[in-house]
C-alpha positions, 0 to 999 in steps of 0.5 A: 308122557304116559307109561304103558301100562297107563295109558287107558284104563282097564275095561272089566273083562280085560282084567288079569287075576292077581293072587295075593297074601298081603292084607295090605292089597286088601286093606288098602283101597288105593292099592287095590284100585289102581291095580284094578285100573292097571289091568288086575283084579286082586283075589284070594285063593290058588293059582292054576299054572301061567296064573299071577301072584303079587307080592309086595316089593321084598317085604316079610311077606313076600316070602308067603307069595313067593312060595305059591308061585313057586310051588304052582309054577305061578308068574310073580307080580312085584309091586312097589310103591312109585317114584313120587309117592305122598307128602309124608311116608307111609308109616308117618301119616297113612297117606296113600300113594299116587303111584305103583310100580308093576315088575313082572321080572324083578325089583328096580332096586335089587341088581342081582337080577334084572327088572321091568325097569333095567330092562327098559333103559337098556333096551328102549331108545329113549331117542323120541324128541317129544319124549326127551323134550318132556323128561327136561321140562319135568326134571326143571319142574321136580326140582323148582316144585322141590318134590321127592318121594315125600314132599312135604318140607318147612319153608322157614328152616334156616338151610345150612351153609352151602360148601358141604359134603351130604351123607345120606343114611337110610333106614336100617333094614330097608329092602334097598339096602339089604338089597345091596349088602347082605344082612344089617352088620353089613350094612352098617360097616358100609354106611361106615365106610361111606363116611369114612370116604367122605372125609378123605375124599374131602378133607376140608370140607364140612360132612352133613348126615341127612336121615331118612323122614321115617328115623327122623319121626321116630318110626325106624333107625338109621345106621348113624348116630349122633357119637358121630356128630363130632368135629366136622360131621353133623345131622341136618335131621330138619323137614328140608326139601331134599333139591334144597340140601343137594343145591348146596352140596359140594359132593353127595354120599348114598348107597341106595337112597332115592335122594341119590336119583335127585341128585342126578336130577339136581346136577350132582354126580353122586357117588354110589355105594350100593346098586340102585337103579340109577347107578351104572348108567355113566351118571353116578361115580360107582363102588361096584361093577354092574355088568349087565349095565354098559349103556351110557343115559343121558339124565333125560333118559334116566328120568323118562324110563324112571318116572315116565315110562316105568310107573303106573300113576293115578289121579285121585280127583277123577280115578283114573290112571295119568300121566307124571304131569297130573301127579306133580300137579296134585303133589304140588297142591297138596305141598303148599296146602300143608305147608300153609296150613300146618300152624293152623289157621284163625279167620277174622272178618269171615261171614257166616256162609263162607266158614263150612267151606273155608274150614273144608279149604284150610281146616285139612292140617288143624281144625279152623278158628273164626272170631277174636284172637286167643292168648297164646295162640299159635295159629296164623290168622287171615281177614277177608278183605283188605283190612289184615293188620301186623301179622294176619293174612289177607283172603279173598276169591281168586280170578277163576272162581265158580259157576255164580256168584260171590254175592249169591252165596256160591263157594269158590274154587279158589282162593288167595292168601297174600301176606304182603297187601292184597291183589286189588289195593295198588297203594301198597305192594301185593304178594301177587305183584311180587310174583308178576315181578319175579315171573321174567325168570320163569322157565319154558317149562311153566310158561308153556303151561300158562299157555296151555291153560290160556288155551284152554280157558279159551277153547271152554269160554271160562270166565271168573263166575261161568263156563261155556259161553253160549255164542250170542252175537253181538250188534255192531256196525263194522265201519265203527270200532267196538269198544266193550266197557264192563260195569263194576260194583261201585263200592267195590273195594278194586274202585275205592283204593285202585280208581283215584279219579273214575269211581261210578260206572256213569263216570266210566261211561262219561269217560269213554264216550269222550275219548272215543266219539266214534266208536259202538260202545257196548256196556255190559253191567256187573252181574251183581248189580244187575241182580240188585245184590251191590250197588252201581245202577245206571238207569241212563246208560243208554246215554253214553252206550250205543248198546247194553248187554246183560244176557251176553256172557263176558267170554262170548263178547270179548270175541266179538270186540276191538278194545275193552275200557274199565277201570279195575275190572276183572274183564280186562285181564280176562281180555288180555288173555283173548288179545284184545287191547285193554285201557285202564283207567284204574290201577287193576293188578294187571296193569303197569306191566306193559300189556295194558295203555294205561291213563292213571299213573302206575306205581313204579315198582310195576317197571318189568315188562312181562308177557301175558303167559307169564302174566297168567302164570303168577295170576292163575297158577302161583297166586291162587290155591284152588279147591276141587268140590268133588273130593274135598282136597286141594287141587290144581288149576286143571281139575279145577277147569275139569269140575267147571266144564263138566259142572260138576260142582255141588251147588248149595241151593239153600243159600241163594235166599241168604243172599237176599237176606244178607243186605236187609242183615248188612245192619248187624254186621257184628252177627255176619263178621264176628 
């Protein structure tokens, strides 16, 4: 799936000198770093014959480099942003790109001469089954995740009623526009012509003009003005996701916008009035004949060439080159954080020790505040636990949390935000319940990702609080089935709210022994209870259990038992991931979906039968937000697992004493929770 140029990061001894005459190559560290990883050493000076000069696209500064290259008989490397760049345009938020295109023969948007992309699309067979299957999956994910070159959008905006013709404006004097038409005056005339054709070819339809994001932000002007918004013509300038606008369109008109390419991915055959890279392959209705492009491509072939083979993609978490899938996961994580945090947050019931971490995780758009609400406050409000009032959002630890206990004040790698309820309270719906119910519509690519995550959790022995569990053998009698009974913290909200009959570990052990007189029963107390941080100790557990274990990690235990019986423990979910049968005595989030034997009546709203992969996607990918402790930014689950696997997680040792003090200070709740 990786582009040829990015399969291996270049070593120091293989770097090729790249002479540049644009300060951006030197001052923009991300661009310089990607070039370095791709095998180029950015340098000042004058090249010798057969050396290389780097220029940025068709920017005005490129002329200096082209002049030097011509005079020295040097080669030219054209550098441009890749087709998935960032959340916002570089002119708007100064975000660095997540990828570059490095073209040795031309510019992908200038059809006056061949480019590496055009040559690839003409000559590469693009017939590898694995490549094309991956391309189809990633196309589906691209649209489902509402990605674009600039992937930020406002989900609260009301979309226009479907049935319109979409006319795509572009920034005035943009290089891709001037590569299609000779000069700004001709460009304005061509855009006017495009609007005319849209009206005459669809005489009864509404016409919506979509402005370029930089035009909306006031950074550049477009080719249409408000005077043209008359009759059935209007502008749609809100921060809409392009794929949502494309979904409601009956036809799409463009000169050379990348949104025309995205229209192809969304199933359209756009009307194209310029000469962009995606025209001429049988997927567009072209005003211009591109004589070199005689080949007919499928959407998957075009996507594979333009998105998977052509660009060089960058992983900011590990500072290395990567494939398209990692870049898409990166944008999904940062896009979600930008959307959820755009109004800012005010936190209630957040303990003092958590606040620095919460600020880092949720304060990226606006600083997070803690304490009582302020008059006329526009920030969203979150509250820890299940005590949210109307208009507030519950926040809690996710299901892959850390290498260490929450009660020991180890910051989490994941948190969940629930604007409906909270996952451990079955007395009402929760956002997680909705996601599990909706998982029946997940496409194959999402289920394949969930399957990969499950296999990785098993391979790396990851549970909520640990990873890389040692192989410690359990005492067992092979003539008797082994049942694991995980103990829980008895004042935990999941028991208070979700276990109506069994409330204590003692009652749990009694109930399991009564139902399984012949089985070998293994009891594992909760780590917080063993550490003396939370209630739930059973001094005489051996009265019912054949063995009490505290030193065998959960991941190791689950490989050695035949079944799990639990009230509401997350160990039941971890058992399901490992294909271990689970019996529930309470109502954990994973009960009631056809995967467990439930001895407590489950809510009727959990009527669907789901697979483990669908449950895992909802609980581990869709529901939580993950935070990278190294780069201090939102990340996908795969990066969180990378950190756990490598042990690359800063540990705040100074908070361990505070964990003990927390118990002493319990009577001063106003100090900890104000």
